[in-house]
NUGU-221535 format. One line per field, with one value per residue (C-alpha): residue in three letters; y, z, x. Coordinates in steps of 0.001 Angstrom, whole numbers, padded with zeros to 6 digits. Each point is the difference from the previous one (the first is absolute). Layout:
! NUGU-221535
fike = ALA  ...
Y = Y  ...
Z = Z  ...
X = X  ...
This chain:
! NUGU-221535
fike = UNK  UNK  UNK  UNK  UNK  UNK  UNK  UNK  UNK  UNK  UNK  UNK  UNK  UNK  UNK  UNK  UNK  UNK  UNK  UNK  UNK  UNK  UNK  UNK  UNK  UNK  UNK  UNK  UNK  UNK  UNK  UNK  UNK  UNK  UNK  UNK  UNK  UNK  UNK  UNK  UNK  UNK  UNK  UNK  UNK  UNK  UNK  UNK  UNK  UNK  UNK  UNK  UNK  UNK  UNK  UNK  UNK  UNK  UNK  UNK  UNK  UNK  UNK  UNK  UNK  UNK  UNK  UNK  UNK  UNK  UNK  UNK  UNK  UNK  UNK  UNK  UNK  UNK  UNK  UNK  UNK  UNK  UNK  UNK  UNK  UNK  UNK  UNK  UNK  UNK  UNK  UNK  UNK  UNK  UNK  UNK  UNK  UNK  UNK  UNK  UNK  UNK  UNK  UNK  UNK  UNK  UNK  UNK  UNK  UNK  UNK  UNK  UNK  UNK  UNK  UNK  UNK  UNK  UNK  UNK  UNK  UNK  UNK  UNK  UNK  UNK  UNK  UNK  UNK  UNK  UNK  UNK  UNK  UNK  UNK  UNK  UNK  UNK  UNK  UNK  UNK  UNK  UNK  UNK  UNK  UNK  UNK  UNK  UNK  UNK  UNK  UNK  UNK  UNK  UNK  UNK  UNK  UNK  UNK  UNK  UNK  UNK  UNK  UNK  UNK  UNK  UNK  UNK  UNK  UNK  UNK  UNK  UNK  UNK  UNK  UNK  UNK  UNK  UNK  UNK  UNK  UNK  UNK  UNK  UNK  UNK  UNK  UNK  UNK  UNK  UNK  UNK  UNK  UNK  UNK  UNK  UNK  UNK  UNK  UNK  UNK  UNK  UNK  UNK  UNK  UNK  UNK  UNK  UNK  UNK  UNK  UNK  UNK  UNK  UNK  UNK  UNK  UNK  UNK  UNK  UNK  UNK  UNK  UNK  UNK  UNK  UNK  UNK  UNK  UNK  UNK  UNK  UNK  UNK  UNK  UNK  UNK  UNK  UNK  UNK  UNK  UNK  UNK  UNK  UNK  UNK  UNK  UNK  UNK  UNK  UNK  UNK  UNK  UNK  UNK  UNK  UNK  UNK  UNK  UNK  UNK  UNK  UNK  UNK  UNK  UNK  UNK  UNK  UNK  UNK  UNK  UNK  UNK  UNK  UNK  UNK  UNK  UNK  UNK  UNK  UNK  UNK  UNK  UNK  UNK  UNK  UNK  UNK  UNK  UNK  UNK  UNK  UNK  UNK  UNK  UNK  UNK  UNK  UNK  UNK  UNK  UNK  UNK  UNK  UNK  UNK  UNK  UNK  UNK  UNK  UNK  UNK  UNK  UNK  UNK  UNK  UNK  UNK  UNK  UNK  UNK  UNK  UNK  UNK  UNK  UNK  UNK  UNK  UNK  UNK  UNK  UNK  UNK  UNK  UNK  UNK  UNK  UNK  UNK  UNK  UNK  UNK  UNK  UNK  UNK  UNK  UNK  UNK  UNK  UNK  UNK  UNK  UNK  UNK  UNK  UNK  UNK  UNK  UNK  UNK  UNK  UNK  UNK  UNK  UNK  UNK  UNK  UNK  UNK  UNK  UNK  UNK  UNK  UNK  UNK  UNK  UNK  UNK  UNK  UNK  UNK  UNK  UNK  UNK  UNK  UNK  UNK  UNK  UNK  UNK  UNK  UNK  UNK  UNK  UNK  UNK  UNK  UNK  UNK  UNK  UNK  UNK  UNK  UNK  UNK  UNK  UNK  UNK  UNK  UNK  UNK  UNK  UNK  UNK  UNK  UNK  UNK  UNK  UNK  UNK  UNK  UNK  UNK  UNK  UNK  UNK  UNK  UNK  UNK  UNK  UNK  UNK  UNK  UNK  UNK  UNK  UNK  UNK  UNK  UNK  UNK  UNK  UNK  UNK  UNK  UNK  UNK  UNK  UNK  UNK  UNK  UNK  UNK  UNK  UNK  UNK  UNK  UNK  UNK  UNK  UNK  UNK  UNK  UNK  UNK  UNK  UNK  UNK  UNK  UNK  UNK  UNK  UNK  UNK  UNK  UNK  UNK  UNK  UNK  UNK  UNK  UNK  UNK  UNK  UNK  UNK  UNK  UNK  UNK  UNK  UNK  UNK  UNK  UNK  UNK  UNK  UNK  UNK  UNK  UNK  UNK  UNK  UNK  UNK  UNK  UNK  UNK  UNK  UNK  UNK  UNK  UNK  UNK  UNK  UNK  UNK  UNK  UNK  UNK  UNK  UNK  UNK  UNK  UNK  UNK  UNK  UNK  UNK  UNK  UNK  UNK  UNK  UNK  UNK  UNK  UNK  UNK  UNK  UNK  UNK  UNK  UNK  UNK  UNK  UNK  UNK  UNK  UNK  UNK  UNK  UNK  UNK  UNK  UNK  UNK  UNK  UNK  UNK  UNK  UNK  UNK  UNK  UNK  UNK  UNK  UNK  UNK  UNK  UNK  UNK  UNK  UNK  UNK  UNK  UNK  UNK  UNK  UNK  UNK  UNK  UNK  UNK  UNK  UNK  UNK  UNK  UNK  UNK  UNK  UNK  UNK  UNK  UNK  UNK  UNK  UNK  UNK  UNK  UNK  UNK  UNK  UNK  UNK  UNK  UNK  UNK  UNK  UNK  UNK  UNK  UNK  UNK  UNK  UNK  UNK  UNK  UNK  UNK  UNK  UNK  UNK  UNK  UNK  UNK  UNK  UNK  UNK  UNK  UNK  UNK  UNK  UNK  UNK  UNK  UNK  UNK  UNK  UNK  UNK  UNK  UNK  UNK  UNK  UNK  UNK  UNK  UNK  UNK  UNK  UNK  UNK  UNK  UNK  UNK  UNK  UNK  UNK  UNK  UNK  UNK  UNK  UNK  UNK  UNK  UNK  UNK  UNK  UNK  UNK  UNK  UNK  UNK  UNK  UNK  UNK  UNK  UNK  UNK  UNK  UNK  UNK  UNK  UNK  UNK  UNK  UNK  UNK  UNK  UNK  UNK  UNK  UNK  UNK  UNK  UNK  UNK  UNK  UNK  UNK  UNK  UNK  UNK  UNK  UNK  UNK  UNK  UNK  UNK  UNK  UNK  UNK  UNK  UNK  UNK  UNK  UNK  UNK  UNK  UNK  UNK  UNK  UNK  UNK  UNK  UNK  UNK  UNK  UNK  UNK  UNK
Y = -044305  -001104  000854  -000089  -003080  -003680  -001019  -001890  001440  003186  001951  001604  003402  002310  003257  003090  002510  002626  -002049  -000783  -003474  001618  001089  -003521  -001450  -002900  001244  002926  000261  000146  000563  -002828  -000964  -003421  -001088  003041  001229  002041  -001377  000839  -002469  -000274  -000717  -002988  -000387  001152  -002373  000376  -003200  -001161  -003133  002187  000957  003685  000534  -000895  001979  003085  003138  001322  003332  001816  -000330  001280  000187  001489  -002325  -003513  000018  -003696  -000739  -003039  -001822  000581  -001442  -002926  -000536  000224  -002373  -002596  000734  -000593  -003356  -001221  000976  -000594  003505  002068  002613  002556  -000955  000080  003267  002181  -001413  001169  003598  002846  000603  003201  -001321  -003104  002633  001679  003057  001866  -001447  003447  000855  002573  003243  000767  002887  001050  002545  001574  002735  003515  002081  001789  -003231  -000995  002930  000024  001087  -002740  002528  001164  -003441  -000910  -000504  -002034  -003253  -001815  002759  -000297  -003628  000334  002502  -002167  -002960  001966  001446  -003405  -000526  002355  -001435  -000066  -002389  -001350  -000946  -003617  000740  002839  -002529  -002302  002741  001947  -000202  002671  002246  001537  002808  000998  -000167  002361  002667  -000505  000488  003333  001209  -000697  -002351  -003071  -000416  -002476  -001508  -002990  -002483  -003129  -003025  -001461  -002905  000723  002053  -001234  000959  003023  -002036  -003256  -001055  -002748  -000841  002108  -002052  -003233  -002443  -002432  -003452  -003173  -002671  -001930  003274  000920  -003449  000339  003467  -001338  -002881  001865  002964  -002615  -001032  003574  -000737  -003215  -002112  -001605  -000741  000423  -001063  002253  -002254  002392  -000491  002705  003005  -001041  003066  -001227  003565  001454  -002678  001302  003671  -000583  -002074  002485  002833  -001784  -000394  003598  000940  -002022  002160  -002776  -000535  -002171  -001818  -000785  -002113  -000421  -002271  002478  003759  000133  -000819  003035  002958  -001137  -001235  003123  002260  -001966  -000059  003704  000757  -002080  000286  003149  -000749  000189  -002658  -000855  -002088  -002333  -001606  -000112  002817  002623  001561  -000611  003368  -000802  -003505  001338  002808  -002372  -002784  002570  001457  -003583  -000558  003208  -000814  002966  -002229  -002101  -002100  -001482  -001579  -001760  -002955  -002609  001638  002520  -003015  001025  003538  000975  000783  000534  -000242  -002566  -001376  -001930  -001452  -000336  -002156  000323  -002574  -002387  -002660  002159  -001130  003580  -000394  -002361  001527  -001799  001107  001136  -000519  -002387  000236  -000151  003213  -001596  -002627  002599  002379  -002834  -000308  003739  -000110  -002918  001664  003230  -001555  001532  -001264  -000385  -000276  -001953  000997  -001810  -001177  -003007  -000824  -001996  -003796  000748  002394  -002260  -002849  002331  000518  -003814  -000214  002557  002335  002669  001013  000135  002855  -000292  002590  -002342  002843  003138  003211  002225  -001085  -001426  -003585  -002456  -000182  -002793  -002071  -001906  -002032  000592  -003261  001306  -003342  000010  003756  002569  002759  003651  000834  -002292  001088  -002209  001222  -000716  002163  002889  000020  000051  003079  001713  -000628  001419  002985  000811  -000193  002629  -002618  -000308  -003220  -001464  -002599  -001906  -001491  -000589  000455  003344  001232  -000539  -003808  -002425  -001439  001348  -002788  -000500  -001567  -001403  -001472  -000468  002436  001548  003081  -001164  001748  -000290  -000123  -001924  -003214  002047  001560  003698  001802  002348  003619  001247  003686  000438  -002435  -001847  -003697  -000244  -002522  000063  -002015  001870  003346  -000349  001547  000667  001484  -002221  -000893  -000309  -003141  -003285  -000199  -003748  000047  003871  -000596  002824  -002391  000568  -000800  001318  -003270  000393  003122  002284  002918  002414  -002088  -000232  003673  000568  -002436  001414  003630  -000958  -001966  002823  003169  002288  -001604  000875  -003017  000111  -002357  -000582  -001948  000504  001765  002419  001174  000530  003833  001510  000779  -001925  -002525  002687  001709  -003318  -000899  003415  -000305  -003359  001388  002815  -002986  000621  -003144  -001129  -003472  -000873  -002411  -001004  -002534  -001110  003857  000235  -002961  001142  001891  002618  001325  000585  000636  000421  -003079  -002366  -002433  -001845  -002322  -002518  -000578  -003133  -001942  -003103  001112  -000920  -003645  -001188  000772  -001757  002483  -001773  003523  000986  -001364  001862  003292  -000469  -000291  002901  002124  -001054  000919  003243  001203  -001161  002004  003310  -000559  001238  001632  002599  -000162  -001104  -003796  -001452  -002829  -001924  -001908  -002353  -001376  -003427  -003336  -001787  000421  -003251  000453  -000362  002629  002483  -001287  000791  003574  000403  -000438  002708  -002932  000799  -002058  -003282  000849  000586  -003100  -002022  001466  -000604  -003761  -000108  001612  -002180  -003280  001207  001288  003432  003400  000721  -003583  000111  002744  000800  001745  000550  000382  001863  000425  001571  000351  000941  -003651  -002985  -002198  002331  000515  -003658  -001075  002421  -001267  -003786  000827  001735  -003073  -002377  002540  -000041  -003643  -000088  002361  -001137  -003280  000433  003002  -000597  001695  000185  000706  001813  000960  002775  002774  000054  002979  -001283  003056  003418  003116  -001993  -002252  -003599  -000781  -003088  -000918  -002474  -000329  -001095  -001195  -000883  -000737  002041  003679  000242  -002982  001472  003330  -001780  -001838  003053  001841  -002827  -000313  003681  000446  -003280  001239  003185  -002038  -002237  000565  -000283  003024  002408  -000755  000808  002542  -001905  000733  -001689  000431  -000993  -000624  000580  001114  -000217  -002918  001981
Z = -039783  002854  -000797  002468  -000367  000532  -003042  001246  -002383  -000735  -002949  -002534  -001575  -002048  001938  -000464  -002497  000927  003073  000473  001236  003140  001066  -000205  003272  001802  002343  -001970  -001122  -003557  -001518  -002635  -002528  000830  -002385  -000366  003560  001319  003234  002430  000142  001847  -001941  001118  -002485  -003073  -002822  -003494  -000946  000257  -000803  -001559  -003633  -000535  -002046  002841  002660  001149  001122  003524  -000152  002909  002755  003261  002215  -000292  002873  000943  002691  000772  000931  -000994  003485  -000077  -003591  001139  002990  -002339  -002410  002895  001215  -003631  -000276  003456  000142  -003711  -001084  -002979  000479  -001197  003000  002556  -001014  -001125  003013  002324  -001314  001427  -002050  -001496  -001467  -001402  -001599  -001674  002387  000336  002781  001822  003516  000210  001874  003345  001784  003104  002670  001897  002700  -001058  002182  001150  000909  001908  002266  000421  003402  001603  001800  -003374  -000729  003323  -001708  -002868  001391  -003198  -001417  002852  -000256  -003658  000679  002580  -002314  -002768  002449  000310  -003515  -001551  -003598  000245  -000194  -002703  000357  000921  002742  001402  -000036  002304  002534  -000256  -001323  -001883  -000180  -003376  000961  002690  -002403  -002335  002794  000738  -003609  -000234  002963  -001723  002768  -002224  -003685  -002528  -002983  -002291  000155  -001561  001995  002465  002483  003605  001606  003138  002965  001932  003202  -001065  002916  -001592  001873  002999  000642  -000711  002446  002185  -001529  002000  -000488  -002654  -001918  000096  -001229  -002866  -000893  000061  -002241  -002627  000203  -000617  -003351  -001397  -002777  -001279  -000539  003231  000529  003650  001583  002977  002101  002792  001880  -000018  001707  000067  -001759  -003691  -001098  002277  -001720  -003293  000836  001454  -002859  -002719  001713  -000544  -003756  -000294  001804  -002943  -002528  -001288  -000396  001910  -001391  002670  -001169  002189  -001066  000528  -000610  003468  001722  -001752  002153  003495  -001836  -001846  002973  002025  -002813  -000728  003861  -000069  -003337  -001051  -003717  -002993  000085  -003010  000033  -002654  000602  -001880  002030  -001688  -003345  -003236  000333  003539  -000967  -002928  002122  002650  -002350  -001800  003146  000868  -003350  000178  003232  001855  002230  002199  001615  -002010  002091  -002194  -000645  -002384  -003193  001325  -000313  -003731  000760  -001309  003002  -001289  003343  001752  002877  002078  -000456  002942  -000444  003117  000876  -002637  000619  -001328  -002914  -001499  -001214  -002468  -003274  -000676  -003579  -003179  000514  002981  002043  003707  000931  002942  -002121  -002730  002656  001047  -003852  -000232  003201  -001240  -003323  001488  002546  003021  003014  000356  003356  000079  003404  001567  003230  -001657  -002953  -003016  -000103  -003263  001871  002927  -002417  -001671  003212  000559  -003410  001078  -002853  002789  003301  002874  002424  003045  002169  002725  002344  -000230  000177  002959  003017  -002112  000670  -002347  000543  001687  -002622  001048  -001936  000497  -000581  -001657  -000622  001408  000802  -001559  -001770  -000283  -003671  000323  003384  003134  003290  001403  -002824  000550  003914  -000743  -002416  002742  002577  -002326  -001008  003694  000591  -002739  -002615  -003656  -001466  -003294  -001451  -003089  -002432  -003505  -001728  -001107  -000471  002129  -000665  -002383  -000779  -000444  000343  -000198  003335  -001699  -003205  000414  -002981  000391  -001887  -002659  -002392  -003569  -001464  002674  001975  003220  002436  -000116  003000  002110  000485  002098  000284  -003871  -000008  -002726  -000933  -001296  -001615  001480  -002998  -003163  001568  -001193  002412  000405  002274  003205  -001038  003132  -001559  -000853  -003964  000368  002390  000688  003818  001963  002319  -001073  002313  000031  000515  001721  000957  -001940  001414  -000628  002020  002883  -000118  000304  002930  002021  -000625  001500  002863  000840  -001003  001746  -001709  -003487  -002380  -002887  -002865  -002174  -003096  -003754  000011  002566  -001093  -003804  000479  -000367  003610  001892  001065  001153  002040  001675  000854  001413  002233  001327  000825  002225  002534  000949  000735  -003416  -001762  -003296  -002162  -003051  -002619  -000549  -000710  003725  000293  -001876  001648  001646  003526  002398  003360  001807  -001176  003034  -001454  -003235  -000893  -002899  -000803  -002417  000283  -001725  -003637  -000706  001437  -002518  -003567  -003017  -000436  001478  000959  002035  003423  -000580  -000572  002987  002248  -001563  000339  003372  001420  -002077  001508  003414  -000315  000082  003898  002732  -002259  002534  003920  000418  000165  -002789  -000364  -003293  -000014  -002736  -000714  -001374  -000500  -000043  003283  -000140  -003238  000306  -002415  002273  002994  -001454  -000823  003621  001137  -002684  -001150  -003617  -000524  000975  -001875  -003271  000601  000344  -003418  -001603  000990  -001449  -003295  -000302  000452  -002592  -002165  -000292  -000273  001027  -000400  -003745  -002594  -001555  -003084  -000487  -003364  000017  -002478  -000397  -002571  -000422  000184  001998  -002754  -001814  003093  000859  -003455  -000320  003244  -001092  -003115  001979  002275  -003133  -001365  003447  000196  -003370  001283  003535  001367  003452  000510  002153  -001291  002054  -001737  -001928  002469  000550  002149  003587  -001035  -003591  -001186  000635  -001675  -002671  -001003  000785  001330  000304  000736  -000357  002405  -000708  002508  -000166  002550  -001732  -000398  -003207  -001929  000608  -001443  -003041  -000560  000192  -002382  -002509  000572  -000116  -003811  -000599  002020  -001997  -003291  001319  -001800  003495  001384  -002426  001744  003720  001991  001614  002382  001669  003687  001045  003689  000656  003503  -000475  -001694  -000736
X = -003985  -002235  -003600  -002988  -002033  -000114  001882  003303  002337  001918  -000339  002456  -000268  002018  001371  -002141  000967  002797  000984  003504  001256  001589  -003614  -001300  000888  -001655  -002659  -001353  -003532  -001091  -003427  -000501  -002801  -001531  -002770  -002289  000959  003045  001496  002750  002751  003370  003155  001674  003178  001323  000995  001444  -002262  -003488  -001953  -002564  000580  001003  -003170  -002268  001751  -001838  001749  -000456  -001876  001625  002663  -001586  003098  003502  001362  -001288  -002698  000787  003535  001624  -000144  -003740  -000515  002031  -002430  -003022  001379  000630  -003685  -001120  001525  -000746  -003670  -000638  -001332  001013  002724  -002697  -002257  002703  001704  -003037  -001922  002805  000237  -002075  -003344  001164  003093  -001876  -002336  003146  000193  003296  002183  000239  -001186  -002792  000170  -001429  -001037  002039  -000438  002749  000455  000859  002393  -003009  -001758  003201  -000398  -003719  -001484  -002095  -002111  -001466  -001567  -001623  -003211  001522  001461  000023  002313  002333  000263  000893  002605  001562  -000034  001818  002508  001429  000177  002351  -000666  -003728  -002640  -002264  -003597  000332  002616  -002288  -003269  002154  000521  -003346  -003520  -001927  002967  -000451  -002197  002350  002934  -001862  -000095  003622  000759  -002023  001914  003258  001090  000206  001070  -001270  001964  000130  002784  001109  -001277  002578  -000930  -000894  002897  001322  -001907  001370  -001105  001937  001863  002007  003193  -000838  -003213  001690  -001734  002214  -000520  -000479  002535  -001895  -000667  003631  001055  -002563  001450  003461  -000756  -001734  002720  002687  -001501  -000481  002594  -001412  -003097  -001653  -003615  -000881  -003242  -000718  -002279  -001241  -003173  -002551  001174  003693  001330  000531  -000479  002555  002502  -001092  000554  003485  001223  -001554  001898  003248  -000902  -001031  003360  001690  -001805  -002105  -003852  -002417  -003112  -002693  -002859  -003191  -003181  -002680  -000634  -001327  003280  001804  -001545  001520  003284  000453  -000492  002505  002409  -000181  000368  003229  001643  001461  -000381  -002253  -002725  -002255  -003188  -001496  -003403  -003514  -001601  002271  -001104  001786  002046  001149  001087  002156  001264  001250  001302  002127  001302  001132  001556  001761  001496  -001863  -002098  002193  -002770  -002849  -002885  -002481  -002324  000603  000629  002623  002362  000453  000970  003587  002343  003462  001855  -002246  001884  -002847  -003404  -002288  -003195  -002440  -002573  001698  -002686  -002835  -002032  -000144  003340  -001268  -001553  -003104  -000994  001846  003664  -000112  003162  001072  001622  001810  001636  000890  001530  002260  001020  000555  002272  001826  000689  000901  002311  -001849  -001426  -003813  -001949  -003340  -001818  -002775  -001412  -001490  002423  -001385  000796  002047  002141  000581  000878  002513  001678  000062  001719  002487  -001115  -001063  001429  -002403  -000064  -002099  -001612  -001651  -001091  -002079  002003  -000114  -002076  -002828  -001077  -001824  -003673  -001882  -001704  -003167  -002656  -003633  -001996  -003233  -001815  -003241  000278  -002561  001953  -001159  000989  003099  000924  000052  -001175  003532  001628  -002496  000612  003794  -000567  -001795  002726  002801  -002020  -000618  003806  000486  001354  -000779  -001623  000666  -002513  001150  -002421  001240  -003400  -000992  -003694  -003163  -000761  001402  -003491  -003409  -002633  -003669  -001473  -002991  001193  003909  000996  003143  001451  002629  002051  -001328  003457  001889  -000131  -000308  -002392  -000522  001259  -002493  001251  -002705  000993  -000287  -002767  001612  000915  003471  002218  003551  001312  -001394  -001211  -003429  -002776  -003644  -002483  -001412  -003656  -002001  -001895  001306  000154  -001364  -002865  -000556  000578  001413  001705  003441  002873  003636  001928  003683  001812  002516  001926  -002884  -002419  002334  000709  -003754  -000199  002887  -001405  -003295  001763  002521  -001873  002796  002922  001194  -000113  002383  -000388  003042  -000497  000058  -003408  000520  003446  -000691  -000117  003303  001700  -002790  002478  002493  -002638  -001086  003469  000813  -003213  001304  003235  -001534  -000544  -003610  -002130  -001256  -001127  001536  -001715  001732  001382  003494  000801  000305  002423  002771  002870  -001941  001123  -002872  001587  -003286  -001749  -000223  -002648  -000103  -002860  -000114  -003704  000697  003315  -001506  -000172  003663  -000540  -002389  001021  000913  003038  003049  001335  -002938  001359  003062  -001769  -002353  002935  001842  -003173  -000830  003440  000134  -003358  000980  003148  -002003  -000568  002202  002668  000862  000270  -003695  -000561  -001915  -002672  -001031  -003308  -000705  -003464  000019  -002129  003210  001665  001839  001766  003806  000956  -001974  001832  003584  -001443  -001269  003485  001356  001966  000002  003191  -001731  -003092  002023  002040  -003386  -001086  003283  -000078  -003536  001272  002954  -002103  -002411  002377  -001207  001763  002695  000990  -001376  -000781  -003204  -001368  -003952  -001157  -003467  -002581  -003263  -002993  -003519  -000935  001088  001243  002609  002280  000048  000665  002994  001473  -000634  002081  002603  000394  000430  002763  001585  000270  001789  002835  000568  -000993  001293  -002454  -003085  -003211  -003115  -003299  -001380  -002661  -002316  001350  -001361  -002153  -000784  -001960  001309  -000920  -002200  002910  000504  003334  002125  003570  002921  002615  003537  002523  003862  002484  002706  -000506  002337  -001551  -003572  001288  001435  -002961  -002233  002036  -000407  -003938  -000839  000604  -001939  -002994  -000136  -000554  -002880  -003262  -001670  001868  -001762  -003164  001181  002052  002786  002963  002869  000743  003409  000434  -003897  -001022  -003719  -002004  -003182
């Protein structure tokens, strides 16, 4: 049995009373006693023997499933992940299930209310409803849906519809009934094959190459510049997979990417589409998960954890924006969804497509090693042209809330030409620092080694690391001065400055703070698509995959942050983000312009990016990595520890380093050292980095080290974790 928790072992139980052996299949859930508690576990195997004496074995209390909820191929993938990432099977399996299944709820979909036209409603006279346009709109919507619609589907097409629906029910023109949940039905407006767009030669080559491998494993890296039509390639290949009666898994890095993608998929694919991401409630997640496992949903679009969804007839995996850091789980069970998706495709014998305009250095290295096939889309689709990129040297210039005079003049010109403007600043809040001008005091988090960020609209100081917050005091706590200054600018401050500068133009701020309310992001994206002049101010949420055809100017307010960092991946991420943001400009027939504010106009890496030459940029970085023997030319594992005081974490890591040297002499160990942010949420953090040139040997060594670490006395005083292939050194 796999039991939730960090213990790196599986547990033996006797079968529950009155349960036949035929019912006990790997992949079913059982409720079992564990100490004084009852837990939900997943059966992995049945055996006639146990290393535990019969007297000590306890009986499982109840079988929860009549059929396995996890198929054999998915259990095999989870076992592989457990071994590779050095986490217990319980953490891997139970952490991958929908919350309701982890709690022991029945693996059955809920019911939903559906509204459908009656014969009288189908024959209604529009003249009788001249003063009820919302009722007319509902009748028209339902007229095109003979099987009716549920509330989520109606919400997508009309707002505040319930009162009008009640009137239609009272008139007998609509009927209401409860039905078992089913995934989103194919759209009646799906154009599918009829609206199949004509591909350019590069797109056609990509579609043909992927289609040729639909019966076997192959990893394809679809390297297409921004606006090159990667989504169209996805859609045409997906249609071929659906025509063969198979399912497709589409992974995206952010929830924010799903609205536009889903809208386009529903318009084109005449198939059931399910969604899985953290914005859904527990019941919605379970319903969609079950629809996929029963082969009812043919296309699954989801974020990282959707990778572990049962898909009995899976024929293709697509992972969009493969370079994105969001595919790496940074807490609990730390895994990389991109890498595990490749393993799943390999085990299933199906192709996987990794799409990106700015591929990760790891993926480019895999192409060089002939582990992946490169498919290039070097031109923008249709008549669109790449935007013109220019550096703005802001040395010796006075900035207005981070905005140079040259950038503001360009904003004015593009707005007057009826274009939309996107300004990018990867720093939310009003200002990153609140400082006293008289004594030098600055607001710091009491629990973290970090400044508190000013959120002016709520008059709050917030820590973006632990979540603590407090009201802004108008007086300095050290000298009682009222001379408090906001240092630096975040998206909220830039929004305020632009609203003052351009009072007749709508300014939309898109970041994690402004999109917390459900539906707020969808509403803003819908407003952008209307095409009216608007200024968008946002963080990296705006950089990923969105199609803004009316954006003609993109401004990057601070391109220097990635040039000065202790993280060896910082330059790579800076280049990826810069080109991704730049790619939002000029995506239709209107020419685009990108202005990049920098204090480093002579930096050679920026020169490559100005030429839209990501290939030379990435090759320069790969050369640096090879010379310094950093990934992808070596392999890392990061051992982290945290404790209420500074000594316990360092002592544990020092003990771990000594044990590591006894097991593997060829292993390189760096540290232990305090984490870059040593104190976070009231706990002191330290880390020990391991490096080896052979991935397999690193894995074998880690498998030997983990049980040793669990037995260390110093391990009892700390929280510790292992991060294989770490993406962040924080």
